[in-house]
C-alpha positions in Angstrom: -19.0 5.1 5.6 -16.7 1.7 5.0 -13.6 3.6 3.0 -12.5 1.9 -0.2 -8.4 2.5 0.1 -5.9 2.2 3.0 -2.6 4.1 2.4 0.2 1.8 4.5 1.6 4.3 6.8 2.6 2.3 10.0 6.4 1.3 9.0 9.9 2.2 10.5 11.9 2.4 7.6 15.4 1.7 9.3 16.9 2.1 5.3 15.5 6.1 5.4 17.5 6.7 8.9 18.7 9.1 9.7 16.1 11.2 7.2 13.7 8.8 9.2 14.5 9.1 13.3 12.7 12.6 13.4 10.3 12.3 10.1 7.9 9.1 9.7 9.3 8.0 5.5 5.7 8.8 4.6 5.9 12.6 4.7 9.4 13.0 3.5 8.9 14.8 0.7 9.3 14.3 -3.0 9.0 17.7 -5.6 7.7 19.2 -2.5 5.9 17.2 -0.8 5.4 14.3 1.0 5.0 10.9 -0.8 1.8 10.1 0.6 0.1 13.1 -0.5 0.5 11.7 -4.1 -1.9 9.4 -3.4 -4.5 10.4 -1.7 -4.6 13.1 -4.2 -4.7 10.6 -6.7 -7.9 8.6 -4.4 -9.7 11.8 -3.4 -9.6 12.6 -7.8 -10.9 9.0 -8.2 -13.9 9.1 -6.4 -13.0 7.3 -3.2 -14.2 9.5 0.1 -13.0 7.2 2.5 -9.6 6.5 3.0 -8.1 4.3 6.1 -4.2 5.3 7.0 -2.3 3.3 9.0 -0.3 5.0 11.8 2.8 3.6 14.9 6.4 5.1 13.9 5.7 8.8 14.8 1.6 8.8 13.6 1.3 11.2 15.7 3.0 13.1 13.0 0.8 11.8 10.1 -2.0 12.7 11.7 -1.3 16.5 12.1 -0.5 16.6 8.7 -3.2 15.3 6.7 -6.1 15.9 9.6 -9.4 14.1 9.3 -9.7 15.0 5.6 -8.3 15.7 1.7 -9.5 16.9 -0.7 -13.1 15.8 0.5 -12.0 12.4 1.2 -12.7 11.0 5.2 -9.1 10.4 7.0 -9.3 7.3 9.8 -6.4 6.4 11.9 -6.0 3.0 13.3 -2.7 3.9 15.4 -1.0 0.5 15.6 1.6 2.1 17.7 -0.5 2.8 20.9 -2.9 0.6 20.2 0.0 -1.7 20.8 3.5 -0.5 20.4 4.4 -0.6 16.9 3.3 -1.9 13.5 1.1 -5.0 13.2 3.3 -5.8 9.7 1.4 -5.3 6.9 -1.4 -8.6 6.9 -1.8 -7.8 11.1 -2.1 -4.2 10.2 -4.8 -4.6 7.4 -6.7 -7.0 9.9 -6.5 -4.6 12.3 -7.9 -1.5 10.4 -11.1 -4.3 8.5 -13.9 -2.1 10.7 -12.6 0.9 8.9 -13.1 -1.1 5.7 -15.7 -1.6 2.5 -15.8 -5.6 2.0 -13.6 -4.7 -1.2 -10.8 -1.8 -0.9 -7.5 -0.2 -2.2 -4.0 -0.9 -0.2 -0.8 1.4 -1.1 1.9 1.5 1.1 2.3 6.0 1.1 6.6 5.5 0.8 6.2 4.7 -2.9 5.8 7.0 -6.2 3.5 6.8 -8.5 3.1 10.0 -9.7 0.7 8.7 -12.2 -1.7 5.7 -11.0 -4.5 5.5 -11.7 -7.1 4.0 -8.8 -9.7 3.0 -11.7 -13.9 3.3 -10.4 -13.5 0.6 -12.9 -10.7 -1.3 -12.1 -12.6 -1.6 -8.2 -16.3 -2.6 -9.9 -14.3 -4.7 -12.6 -12.5 -6.3 -8.5 -15.8 -7.0 -6.7 -17.1 -8.5 -9.3 -14.5 -10.7 -10.6 -14.9 -13.2 -6.7 -11.2 -12.5 -6.5 -9.0 -12.2 -3.0 -6.9 -10.2 -4.3 -5.5 -8.6 -7.4 -2.0 -6.9 -7.5 -0.6 -4.0 -9.7 3.5 -5.8 -10.8 5.8 -3.8 -12.0 9.5 -4.7 -13.7 12.3 -5.8 -11.3 14.5 -2.4 -9.9 17.9 -2.7 -9.5 17.3 -3.9 -6.0 14.7 -5.7 -5.7 16.2 -7.9 -9.2 14.8 -11.6 -8.6 11.4 -9.7 -8.7 8.2 -11.4 -6.8 6.0 -12.7 -8.4 5.2 -14.1 -12.3 2.3 -13.2 -14.5 0.3 -16.1 -16.4 -1.6 -15.0 -19.5 -4.3 -14.8 -17.7 -3.4 -12.5 -15.3 -2.7 -15.7 -12.4 -0.1 -14.5 -10.5 1.8 -17.3 -9.7 4.3 -17.6 -7.0 7.3 -18.9 -9.1 7.3 -18.2 -12.7 10.3 -18.0 -15.3 9.5 -14.4 -16.0 9.0 -13.1 -12.3 7.9 -9.8 -12.0 8.3 -7.5 -8.0 5.0 -5.8 -6.5 4.0 -2.5 -6.1 2.3 -2.8 -3.1 -0.2 -1.4 -4.7 -3.7 -3.5 -4.7 -7.6 -4.6 -4.8 -8.5 -6.4 -1.8 -11.4 -8.2 0.2 -12.1 -8.8 3.1 -12.1 -12.1 3.7 -8.4 -12.5 2.1 -7.9 -11.9 5.9 -9.7 -14.7 7.1 -7.1 -16.7 9.3 -7.0 -13.5 11.7 -9.2 -12.5 14.0 -11.5 -9.7 11.9 -9.8 -6.4 13.6 -6.8 -7.9 15.0 -7.9 -7.2 18.0 -5.1 -9.2 20.1 -2.9 -7.4 17.5 -0.8 -10.5 15.7 2.0 -9.2 13.7 1.3 -11.0 10.4 3.2 -10.4 7.1 0.9 -10.4 3.8 3.1 -12.7 1.2 2.1 -15.9 3.2 -1.6 -14.7 2.9 -1.0 -14.2 -1.1 0.7 -17.1 -1.8 -1.7 -19.3 -0.4 -4.2 -17.5 -1.7 -2.4 -17.5 -5.2 -2.4 -21.2 -5.2 -5.9 -21.6 -5.3 -5.6 -19.2 -8.5 -7.5 -16.6 -6.4 -4.9 -13.7 -7.1 -4.7 -11.9 -10.5 -3.4 -9.1 -11.7 -1.3 -6.8 -14.1 2.3 -5.3 -14.9 2.5 -1.5 -14.3 4.5 0.2 -16.8 4.2 3.7 -15.2 7.0 5.5 -13.2 7.4 3.9 -9.3 9.6 3.6 -7.2 10.3 2.1 -4.1 11.3 5.0 -2.4 13.1 2.6 0.6 16.7 4.9 1.2 18.1 8.5 1.0 20.1 7.9 -1.9 16.6 6.7 -4.0 14.8 10.0 -2.5 17.5 12.4 -3.4 17.7 10.2 -7.0 13.6 12.2 -7.3 14.1 15.2 -5.9 17.5 15.6 -8.4 15.6 14.2 -11.5 13.1 16.9 -11.0 15.4 19.7 -10.3 17.1 19.0 -13.3 13.6 19.0 -15.8 
């Protein structure tokens, strides 16, 4: 059973220290639940029955917390820390997990808070039919990323640069062939960033996207985490 989604959970979370000295960032709690549980819950609700999770820093805590299943979905782990001594960066980590994944699959970072996002089965089917290499969900630029990451054309093509830039939410749909430049399964543990692969695909018109207007926070610092939990206490 090949996974239709991957949750990225291998990062060290340096900016979240000292909180991440003893806990992996995806297990930090927002409104009473670990960050990555929101994704696992939403993926299971959408009918995804197998989810891959990569781990490195304190990864054993993630597997101990969630085990082999969550809300009916099988959880399959790619242990970068155990196998290579540390995280392989985003593209390297996804490439390592490809043997666990279907041809087309969702990817979401375990350290963003996006409680209303729907991992729609229809969106996955549209992406499968499109033949594109990636479909990205962009958000309006937060204060900590004012210049954004990518542009979005009227025909839904994602552009490396545009007059108006948006921030990549870390949620996207991907096809295995986007990672063809890395040996399948990344047996050597090559560290590779995702942005260069995406920009090369954008240059070939192989990346589409859309703007997500729901609640979204990159929980990258203790201050942002505290602000999310403070807003809950005021509601």
